[in-house]
mmCIF file of the N, C-alpha and C atoms, coordinates in Angstrom:
data_MODEL
# 
_entry.id   MODEL 
# 
loop_
_atom_site.group_PDB 
_atom_site.id 
_atom_site.type_symbol 
_atom_site.label_atom_id 
_atom_site.label_alt_id 
_atom_site.label_comp_id 
_atom_site.label_asym_id 
_atom_site.label_entity_id 
_atom_site.label_seq_id 
_atom_site.pdbx_PDB_ins_code 
_atom_site.Cartn_x 
_atom_site.Cartn_y 
_atom_site.Cartn_z 
_atom_site.occupancy 
_atom_site.B_iso_or_equiv 
_atom_site.pdbx_formal_charge 
_atom_site.auth_seq_id 
_atom_site.auth_comp_id 
_atom_site.auth_asym_id 
_atom_site.auth_atom_id 
_atom_site.pdbx_PDB_model_num 
ATOM 1   N N  . UNK A 1 1  ? 0.349   12.833  3.486   1.00 0.00 ? 1  UNK A N  1 
ATOM 2   C CA . UNK A 1 1  ? 0.245   12.183  2.200   1.00 0.00 ? 1  UNK A CA 1 
ATOM 3   C C  . UNK A 1 1  ? -1.007  11.309  2.192   1.00 0.00 ? 1  UNK A C  1 
ATOM 4   N N  . UNK A 1 2  ? -1.779  11.407  1.154   1.00 0.00 ? 2  UNK A N  1 
ATOM 5   C CA . UNK A 1 2  ? -2.962  10.565  0.990   1.00 0.00 ? 2  UNK A CA 1 
ATOM 6   C C  . UNK A 1 2  ? -2.619  9.404   0.066   1.00 0.00 ? 2  UNK A C  1 
ATOM 7   N N  . UNK A 1 3  ? -3.402  8.338   0.162   1.00 0.00 ? 3  UNK A N  1 
ATOM 8   C CA . UNK A 1 3  ? -3.126  7.199   -0.703  1.00 0.00 ? 3  UNK A CA 1 
ATOM 9   C C  . UNK A 1 3  ? -4.409  6.434   -1.024  1.00 0.00 ? 3  UNK A C  1 
ATOM 10  N N  . UNK A 1 4  ? -4.305  5.583   -2.030  1.00 0.00 ? 4  UNK A N  1 
ATOM 11  C CA . UNK A 1 4  ? -5.425  4.758   -2.480  1.00 0.00 ? 4  UNK A CA 1 
ATOM 12  C C  . UNK A 1 4  ? -5.206  3.284   -2.155  1.00 0.00 ? 4  UNK A C  1 
ATOM 13  N N  . UNK A 1 5  ? -4.393  3.013   -1.174  1.00 0.00 ? 5  UNK A N  1 
ATOM 14  C CA . UNK A 1 5  ? -4.036  1.624   -0.880  1.00 0.00 ? 5  UNK A CA 1 
ATOM 15  C C  . UNK A 1 5  ? -5.254  0.786   -0.506  1.00 0.00 ? 5  UNK A C  1 
ATOM 16  N N  . UNK A 1 6  ? -6.113  1.307   0.344   1.00 0.00 ? 6  UNK A N  1 
ATOM 17  C CA . UNK A 1 6  ? -7.283  0.543   0.773   1.00 0.00 ? 6  UNK A CA 1 
ATOM 18  C C  . UNK A 1 6  ? -8.189  0.229   -0.418  1.00 0.00 ? 6  UNK A C  1 
ATOM 19  N N  . UNK A 1 7  ? -8.393  1.214   -1.297  1.00 0.00 ? 7  UNK A N  1 
ATOM 20  C CA . UNK A 1 7  ? -9.241  0.992   -2.474  1.00 0.00 ? 7  UNK A CA 1 
ATOM 21  C C  . UNK A 1 7  ? -8.638  -0.053  -3.402  1.00 0.00 ? 7  UNK A C  1 
ATOM 22  N N  . UNK A 1 8  ? -7.337  0.022   -3.624  1.00 0.00 ? 8  UNK A N  1 
ATOM 23  C CA . UNK A 1 8  ? -6.672  -0.958  -4.492  1.00 0.00 ? 8  UNK A CA 1 
ATOM 24  C C  . UNK A 1 8  ? -6.718  -2.360  -3.886  1.00 0.00 ? 8  UNK A C  1 
ATOM 25  N N  . UNK A 1 9  ? -6.480  -2.427  -2.586  1.00 0.00 ? 9  UNK A N  1 
ATOM 26  C CA . UNK A 1 9  ? -6.509  -3.731  -1.913  1.00 0.00 ? 9  UNK A CA 1 
ATOM 27  C C  . UNK A 1 9  ? -7.888  -4.370  -2.047  1.00 0.00 ? 9  UNK A C  1 
ATOM 28  N N  . UNK A 1 10 ? -8.909  -3.576  -1.868  1.00 0.00 ? 10 UNK A N  1 
ATOM 29  C CA . UNK A 1 10 ? -10.277 -4.103  -2.000  1.00 0.00 ? 10 UNK A CA 1 
ATOM 30  C C  . UNK A 1 10 ? -10.594 -4.470  -3.446  1.00 0.00 ? 10 UNK A C  1 
ATOM 31  N N  . UNK A 1 11 ? -10.105 -3.668  -4.380  1.00 0.00 ? 11 UNK A N  1 
ATOM 32  C CA . UNK A 1 11 ? -10.320 -3.965  -5.802  1.00 0.00 ? 11 UNK A CA 1 
ATOM 33  C C  . UNK A 1 11 ? -9.721  -5.328  -6.168  1.00 0.00 ? 11 UNK A C  1 
ATOM 34  N N  . UNK A 1 12 ? -8.602  -5.658  -5.550  1.00 0.00 ? 12 UNK A N  1 
ATOM 35  C CA . UNK A 1 12 ? -7.927  -6.931  -5.806  1.00 0.00 ? 12 UNK A CA 1 
ATOM 36  C C  . UNK A 1 12 ? -8.391  -8.037  -4.856  1.00 0.00 ? 12 UNK A C  1 
ATOM 37  N N  . UNK A 1 13 ? -9.382  -7.734  -4.025  1.00 0.00 ? 13 UNK A N  1 
ATOM 38  C CA . UNK A 1 13 ? -9.931  -8.695  -3.053  1.00 0.00 ? 13 UNK A CA 1 
ATOM 39  C C  . UNK A 1 13 ? -8.855  -9.297  -2.156  1.00 0.00 ? 13 UNK A C  1 
ATOM 40  N N  . UNK A 1 14 ? -8.013  -8.429  -1.613  1.00 0.00 ? 14 UNK A N  1 
ATOM 41  C CA . UNK A 1 14 ? -6.948  -8.867  -0.718  1.00 0.00 ? 14 UNK A CA 1 
ATOM 42  C C  . UNK A 1 14 ? -7.239  -8.415  0.704   1.00 0.00 ? 14 UNK A C  1 
ATOM 43  N N  . UNK A 1 15 ? -6.888  -9.247  1.659   1.00 0.00 ? 15 UNK A N  1 
ATOM 44  C CA . UNK A 1 15 ? -6.945  -8.819  3.050   1.00 0.00 ? 15 UNK A CA 1 
ATOM 45  C C  . UNK A 1 15 ? -5.678  -8.013  3.344   1.00 0.00 ? 15 UNK A C  1 
ATOM 46  N N  . UNK A 1 16 ? -5.691  -7.317  4.456   1.00 0.00 ? 16 UNK A N  1 
ATOM 47  C CA . UNK A 1 16 ? -4.488  -6.591  4.862   1.00 0.00 ? 16 UNK A CA 1 
ATOM 48  C C  . UNK A 1 16 ? -3.343  -7.566  5.085   1.00 0.00 ? 16 UNK A C  1 
ATOM 49  N N  . UNK A 1 17 ? -3.657  -8.706  5.657   1.00 0.00 ? 17 UNK A N  1 
ATOM 50  C CA . UNK A 1 17 ? -2.634  -9.723  5.923   1.00 0.00 ? 17 UNK A CA 1 
ATOM 51  C C  . UNK A 1 17 ? -2.028  -10.261 4.626   1.00 0.00 ? 17 UNK A C  1 
ATOM 52  N N  . UNK A 1 18 ? -2.858  -10.539 3.639   1.00 0.00 ? 18 UNK A N  1 
ATOM 53  C CA . UNK A 1 18 ? -2.363  -11.051 2.354   1.00 0.00 ? 18 UNK A CA 1 
ATOM 54  C C  . UNK A 1 18 ? -1.461  -10.030 1.669   1.00 0.00 ? 18 UNK A C  1 
ATOM 55  N N  . UNK A 1 19 ? -1.877  -8.765  1.678   1.00 0.00 ? 19 UNK A N  1 
ATOM 56  C CA . UNK A 1 19 ? -1.050  -7.734  1.058   1.00 0.00 ? 19 UNK A CA 1 
ATOM 57  C C  . UNK A 1 19 ? 0.258   -7.566  1.815   1.00 0.00 ? 19 UNK A C  1 
ATOM 58  N N  . UNK A 1 20 ? 0.179   -7.554  3.122   1.00 0.00 ? 20 UNK A N  1 
ATOM 59  C CA . UNK A 1 20 ? 1.387   -7.415  3.937   1.00 0.00 ? 20 UNK A CA 1 
ATOM 60  C C  . UNK A 1 20 ? 2.374   -8.542  3.635   1.00 0.00 ? 20 UNK A C  1 
ATOM 61  N N  . UNK A 1 21 ? 1.880   -9.755  3.573   1.00 0.00 ? 21 UNK A N  1 
ATOM 62  C CA . UNK A 1 21 ? 2.737   -10.913 3.282   1.00 0.00 ? 21 UNK A CA 1 
ATOM 63  C C  . UNK A 1 21 ? 3.392   -10.773 1.904   1.00 0.00 ? 21 UNK A C  1 
ATOM 64  N N  . UNK A 1 22 ? 2.605   -10.343 0.922   1.00 0.00 ? 22 UNK A N  1 
ATOM 65  C CA . UNK A 1 22 ? 3.129   -10.190 -0.441  1.00 0.00 ? 22 UNK A CA 1 
ATOM 66  C C  . UNK A 1 22 ? 4.214   -9.116  -0.519  1.00 0.00 ? 22 UNK A C  1 
ATOM 67  N N  . UNK A 1 23 ? 4.099   -8.105  0.333   1.00 0.00 ? 23 UNK A N  1 
ATOM 68  C CA . UNK A 1 23 ? 5.055   -6.998  0.306   1.00 0.00 ? 23 UNK A CA 1 
ATOM 69  C C  . UNK A 1 23 ? 6.202   -7.168  1.292   1.00 0.00 ? 23 UNK A C  1 
ATOM 70  N N  . UNK A 1 24 ? 6.094   -8.180  2.155   1.00 0.00 ? 24 UNK A N  1 
ATOM 71  C CA . UNK A 1 24 ? 7.152   -8.414  3.131   1.00 0.00 ? 24 UNK A CA 1 
ATOM 72  C C  . UNK A 1 24 ? 7.128   -7.440  4.296   1.00 0.00 ? 24 UNK A C  1 
ATOM 73  N N  . UNK A 1 25 ? 5.933   -6.987  4.675   1.00 0.00 ? 25 UNK A N  1 
ATOM 74  C CA . UNK A 1 25 ? 5.780   -6.082  5.813   1.00 0.00 ? 25 UNK A CA 1 
ATOM 75  C C  . UNK A 1 25 ? 4.739   -6.670  6.764   1.00 0.00 ? 25 UNK A C  1 
ATOM 76  N N  . UNK A 1 26 ? 4.506   -5.995  7.871   1.00 0.00 ? 26 UNK A N  1 
ATOM 77  C CA . UNK A 1 26 ? 3.504   -6.468  8.819   1.00 0.00 ? 26 UNK A CA 1 
ATOM 78  C C  . UNK A 1 26 ? 2.124   -5.916  8.452   1.00 0.00 ? 26 UNK A C  1 
ATOM 79  N N  . UNK A 1 27 ? 1.109   -6.567  8.972   1.00 0.00 ? 27 UNK A N  1 
ATOM 80  C CA . UNK A 1 27 ? -0.261  -6.093  8.777   1.00 0.00 ? 27 UNK A CA 1 
ATOM 81  C C  . UNK A 1 27 ? -0.428  -4.706  9.391   1.00 0.00 ? 27 UNK A C  1 
ATOM 82  N N  . UNK A 1 28 ? 0.260   -4.456  10.490  1.00 0.00 ? 28 UNK A N  1 
ATOM 83  C CA . UNK A 1 28 ? 0.192   -3.148  11.143  1.00 0.00 ? 28 UNK A CA 1 
ATOM 84  C C  . UNK A 1 28 ? 0.722   -2.045  10.234  1.00 0.00 ? 28 UNK A C  1 
ATOM 85  N N  . UNK A 1 29 ? 1.704   -2.357  9.414   1.00 0.00 ? 29 UNK A N  1 
ATOM 86  C CA . UNK A 1 29 ? 2.231   -1.376  8.459   1.00 0.00 ? 29 UNK A CA 1 
ATOM 87  C C  . UNK A 1 29 ? 1.168   -1.022  7.431   1.00 0.00 ? 29 UNK A C  1 
ATOM 88  N N  . UNK A 1 30 ? 0.474   -2.029  6.915   1.00 0.00 ? 30 UNK A N  1 
ATOM 89  C CA . UNK A 1 30 ? -0.596  -1.785  5.941   1.00 0.00 ? 30 UNK A CA 1 
ATOM 90  C C  . UNK A 1 30 ? -1.699  -0.942  6.570   1.00 0.00 ? 30 UNK A C  1 
ATOM 91  N N  . UNK A 1 31 ? -2.086  -1.287  7.791   1.00 0.00 ? 31 UNK A N  1 
ATOM 92  C CA . UNK A 1 31 ? -3.124  -0.520  8.496   1.00 0.00 ? 31 UNK A CA 1 
ATOM 93  C C  . UNK A 1 31 ? -2.696  0.935   8.642   1.00 0.00 ? 31 UNK A C  1 
ATOM 94  N N  . UNK A 1 32 ? -1.468  1.161   9.066   1.00 0.00 ? 32 UNK A N  1 
ATOM 95  C CA . UNK A 1 32 ? -0.972  2.522   9.278   1.00 0.00 ? 32 UNK A CA 1 
ATOM 96  C C  . UNK A 1 32 ? -0.937  3.318   7.973   1.00 0.00 ? 32 UNK A C  1 
ATOM 97  N N  . UNK A 1 33 ? -0.518  2.689   6.877   1.00 0.00 ? 33 UNK A N  1 
ATOM 98  C CA . UNK A 1 33 ? -0.494  3.375   5.583   1.00 0.00 ? 33 UNK A CA 1 
ATOM 99  C C  . UNK A 1 33 ? -1.913  3.708   5.153   1.00 0.00 ? 33 UNK A C  1 
ATOM 100 N N  . UNK A 1 34 ? -2.815  2.748   5.247   1.00 0.00 ? 34 UNK A N  1 
ATOM 101 C CA . UNK A 1 34 ? -4.205  2.973   4.835   1.00 0.00 ? 34 UNK A CA 1 
ATOM 102 C C  . UNK A 1 34 ? -4.868  4.087   5.638   1.00 0.00 ? 34 UNK A C  1 
ATOM 103 N N  . UNK A 1 35 ? -4.497  4.231   6.899   1.00 0.00 ? 35 UNK A N  1 
ATOM 104 C CA . UNK A 1 35 ? -5.072  5.268   7.762   1.00 0.00 ? 35 UNK A CA 1 
ATOM 105 C C  . UNK A 1 35 ? -4.282  6.570   7.746   1.00 0.00 ? 35 UNK A C  1 
ATOM 106 N N  . UNK A 1 36 ? -3.345  6.674   6.803   1.00 0.00 ? 36 UNK A N  1 
ATOM 107 C CA . UNK A 1 36 ? -2.507  7.878   6.655   1.00 0.00 ? 36 UNK A CA 1 
ATOM 108 C C  . UNK A 1 36 ? -1.754  8.236   7.929   1.00 0.00 ? 36 UNK A C  1 
ATOM 109 N N  . UNK A 1 37 ? -1.349  7.217   8.690   1.00 0.00 ? 37 UNK A N  1 
ATOM 110 C CA . UNK A 1 37 ? -0.582  7.444   9.908   1.00 0.00 ? 37 UNK A CA 1 
ATOM 111 C C  . UNK A 1 37 ? 0.900   7.146   9.688   1.00 0.00 ? 37 UNK A C  1 
ATOM 112 N N  . UNK A 1 38 ? 1.214   6.589   8.524   1.00 0.00 ? 38 UNK A N  1 
ATOM 113 C CA . UNK A 1 38 ? 2.598   6.235   8.211   1.00 0.00 ? 38 UNK A CA 1 
ATOM 114 C C  . UNK A 1 38 ? 2.819   6.421   6.722   1.00 0.00 ? 38 UNK A C  1 
ATOM 115 N N  . UNK A 1 39 ? 3.863   7.164   6.373   1.00 0.00 ? 39 UNK A N  1 
ATOM 116 C CA . UNK A 1 39 ? 4.256   7.301   4.973   1.00 0.00 ? 39 UNK A CA 1 
ATOM 117 C C  . UNK A 1 39 ? 5.290   6.226   4.685   1.00 0.00 ? 39 UNK A C  1 
ATOM 118 N N  . UNK A 1 40 ? 5.034   5.396   3.681   1.00 0.00 ? 40 UNK A N  1 
ATOM 119 C CA . UNK A 1 40 ? 5.979   4.308   3.401   1.00 0.00 ? 40 UNK A CA 1 
ATOM 120 C C  . UNK A 1 40 ? 7.319   4.849   2.913   1.00 0.00 ? 40 UNK A C  1 
ATOM 121 N N  . UNK A 1 41 ? 8.333   4.041   3.105   1.00 0.00 ? 41 UNK A N  1 
ATOM 122 C CA . UNK A 1 41 ? 9.638   4.394   2.557   1.00 0.00 ? 41 UNK A CA 1 
ATOM 123 C C  . UNK A 1 41 ? 9.525   4.397   1.032   1.00 0.00 ? 41 UNK A C  1 
ATOM 124 N N  . UNK A 1 42 ? 10.476  4.997   0.391   1.00 0.00 ? 42 UNK A N  1 
ATOM 125 C CA . UNK A 1 42 ? 10.482  5.008   -1.071  1.00 0.00 ? 42 UNK A CA 1 
ATOM 126 C C  . UNK A 1 42 ? 10.524  3.585   -1.621  1.00 0.00 ? 42 UNK A C  1 
ATOM 127 N N  . UNK A 1 43 ? 11.325  2.746   -0.995  1.00 0.00 ? 43 UNK A N  1 
ATOM 128 C CA . UNK A 1 43 ? 11.431  1.343   -1.418  1.00 0.00 ? 43 UNK A CA 1 
ATOM 129 C C  . UNK A 1 43 ? 10.072  0.639   -1.318  1.00 0.00 ? 43 UNK A C  1 
ATOM 130 N N  . UNK A 1 44 ? 9.354   0.827   -0.205  1.00 0.00 ? 44 UNK A N  1 
ATOM 131 C CA . UNK A 1 44 ? 8.050   0.196   -0.028  1.00 0.00 ? 44 UNK A CA 1 
ATOM 132 C C  . UNK A 1 44 ? 7.021   0.793   -0.984  1.00 0.00 ? 44 UNK A C  1 
ATOM 133 N N  . UNK A 1 45 ? 7.076   2.090   -1.211  1.00 0.00 ? 45 UNK A N  1 
ATOM 134 C CA . UNK A 1 45 ? 6.150   2.719   -2.159  1.00 0.00 ? 45 UNK A CA 1 
ATOM 135 C C  . UNK A 1 45 ? 6.317   2.113   -3.550  1.00 0.00 ? 45 UNK A C  1 
ATOM 136 N N  . UNK A 1 46 ? 7.556   1.861   -3.951  1.00 0.00 ? 46 UNK A N  1 
ATOM 137 C CA . UNK A 1 46 ? 7.793   1.251   -5.260  1.00 0.00 ? 46 UNK A CA 1 
ATOM 138 C C  . UNK A 1 46 ? 7.377   -0.223  -5.277  1.00 0.00 ? 46 UNK A C  1 
ATOM 139 N N  . UNK A 1 47 ? 7.525   -0.924  -4.163  1.00 0.00 ? 47 UNK A N  1 
ATOM 140 C CA . UNK A 1 47 ? 7.051   -2.310  -4.089  1.00 0.00 ? 47 UNK A CA 1 
ATOM 141 C C  . UNK A 1 47 ? 5.535   -2.359  -4.258  1.00 0.00 ? 47 UNK A C  1 
ATOM 142 N N  . UNK A 1 48 ? 4.847   -1.432  -3.603  1.00 0.00 ? 48 UNK A N  1 
ATOM 143 C CA . UNK A 1 48 ? 3.390   -1.350  -3.722  1.00 0.00 ? 48 UNK A CA 1 
ATOM 144 C C  . UNK A 1 48 ? 3.004   -1.021  -5.152  1.00 0.00 ? 48 UNK A C  1 
ATOM 145 N N  . UNK A 1 49 ? 3.691   -0.058  -5.744  1.00 0.00 ? 49 UNK A N  1 
ATOM 146 C CA . UNK A 1 49 ? 3.437   0.336   -7.129  1.00 0.00 ? 49 UNK A CA 1 
ATOM 147 C C  . UNK A 1 49 ? 3.629   -0.845  -8.079  1.00 0.00 ? 49 UNK A C  1 
ATOM 148 N N  . UNK A 1 50 ? 4.700   -1.578  -7.896  1.00 0.00 ? 50 UNK A N  1 
ATOM 149 C CA . UNK A 1 50 ? 4.992   -2.731  -8.742  1.00 0.00 ? 50 UNK A CA 1 
ATOM 150 C C  . UNK A 1 50 ? 3.950   -3.832  -8.536  1.00 0.00 ? 50 UNK A C  1 
ATOM 151 N N  . UNK A 1 51 ? 3.555   -4.066  -7.300  1.00 0.00 ? 51 UNK A N  1 
ATOM 152 C CA . UNK A 1 51 ? 2.577   -5.107  -6.994  1.00 0.00 ? 51 UNK A CA 1 
ATOM 153 C C  . UNK A 1 51 ? 1.254   -4.845  -7.716  1.00 0.00 ? 51 UNK A C  1 
ATOM 154 N N  . UNK A 1 52 ? 0.791   -3.596  -7.659  1.00 0.00 ? 52 UNK A N  1 
ATOM 155 C CA . UNK A 1 52 ? -0.482  -3.246  -8.281  1.00 0.00 ? 52 UNK A CA 1 
ATOM 156 C C  . UNK A 1 52 ? -0.333  -2.821  -9.745  1.00 0.00 ? 52 UNK A C  1 
ATOM 157 N N  . UNK A 1 53 ? 0.901   -2.780  -10.225 1.00 0.00 ? 53 UNK A N  1 
ATOM 158 C CA . UNK A 1 53 ? 1.194   -2.413  -11.619 1.00 0.00 ? 53 UNK A CA 1 
ATOM 159 C C  . UNK A 1 53 ? 0.588   -1.050  -11.974 1.00 0.00 ? 53 UNK A C  1 
ATOM 160 N N  . UNK A 1 54 ? 0.827   -0.106  -11.072 1.00 0.00 ? 54 UNK A N  1 
ATOM 161 C CA . UNK A 1 54 ? 0.365   1.272   -11.266 1.00 0.00 ? 54 UNK A CA 1 
ATOM 162 C C  . UNK A 1 54 ? 1.500   2.209   -10.891 1.00 0.00 ? 54 UNK A C  1 
ATOM 163 N N  . UNK A 1 55 ? 1.551   3.382   -11.512 1.00 0.00 ? 55 UNK A N  1 
ATOM 164 C CA . UNK A 1 55 ? 2.585   4.356   -11.131 1.00 0.00 ? 55 UNK A CA 1 
ATOM 165 C C  . UNK A 1 55 ? 2.422   4.795   -9.675  1.00 0.00 ? 55 UNK A C  1 
ATOM 166 N N  . UNK A 1 56 ? 3.517   5.079   -9.036  1.00 0.00 ? 56 UNK A N  1 
ATOM 167 C CA . UNK A 1 56 ? 3.505   5.539   -7.647  1.00 0.00 ? 56 UNK A CA 1 
ATOM 168 C C  . UNK A 1 56 ? 2.563   6.735   -7.497  1.00 0.00 ? 56 UNK A C  1 
ATOM 169 N N  . UNK A 1 57 ? 2.583   7.638   -8.475  1.00 0.00 ? 57 UNK A N  1 
ATOM 170 C CA . UNK A 1 57 ? 1.775   8.855   -8.411  1.00 0.00 ? 57 UNK A CA 1 
ATOM 171 C C  . UNK A 1 57 ? 0.284   8.562   -8.416  1.00 0.00 ? 57 UNK A C  1 
ATOM 172 N N  . UNK A 1 58 ? -0.104  7.410   -8.959  1.00 0.00 ? 58 UNK A N  1 
ATOM 173 C CA . UNK A 1 58 ? -1.527  7.039   -8.963  1.00 0.00 ? 58 UNK A CA 1 
ATOM 174 C C  . UNK A 1 58 ? -1.981  6.501   -7.599  1.00 0.00 ? 58 UNK A C  1 
ATOM 175 N N  . UNK A 1 59 ? -1.032  6.072   -6.792  1.00 0.00 ? 59 UNK A N  1 
ATOM 176 C CA . UNK A 1 59 ? -1.370  5.476   -5.495  1.00 0.00 ? 59 UNK A CA 1 
ATOM 177 C C  . UNK A 1 59 ? -1.187  6.489   -4.352  1.00 0.00 ? 59 UNK A C  1 
ATOM 178 N N  . UNK A 1 60 ? -0.119  7.266   -4.428  1.00 0.00 ? 60 UNK A N  1 
ATOM 179 C CA . UNK A 1 60 ? 0.200   8.218   -3.348  1.00 0.00 ? 60 UNK A CA 1 
ATOM 180 C C  . UNK A 1 60 ? 0.129   9.651   -3.849  1.00 0.00 ? 60 UNK A C  1 
ATOM 181 N N  . UNK A 1 61 ? -0.560  10.501  -3.094  1.00 0.00 ? 61 UNK A N  1 
ATOM 182 C CA . UNK A 1 61 ? -0.682  11.924  -3.419  1.00 0.00 ? 61 UNK A CA 1 
ATOM 183 C C  . UNK A 1 61 ? -0.172  12.737  -2.250  1.00 0.00 ? 61 UNK A C  1 
ATOM 184 N N  . UNK A 1 62 ? 0.620   13.739  -2.576  1.00 0.00 ? 62 UNK A N  1 
ATOM 185 C CA . UNK A 1 62 ? 1.151   14.631  -1.525  1.00 0.00 ? 62 UNK A CA 1 
ATOM 186 C C  . UNK A 1 62 ? 0.143   15.720  -1.258  1.00 0.00 ? 62 UNK A C  1 
# 
C-alpha cells in the first residue's frame, strides 16, 4: 500500500513526533507508515484521515 503521509505531514509543517503525538502512536509507527513498511490499522487510517480532513482514499492507495 502506498500513502501520502509524508507529503501531508510536510504540508502541515509537522514533525514525525508531533504527528505521532496527535494520533496517539509512536514516532516509529509514523516512520514505518511513511516508508511503506507498515500498513496502519483501519482505526489508525481513519484517525489520520480525520486529522488531515481528507478521505482515506486520498491518503492511502492500494
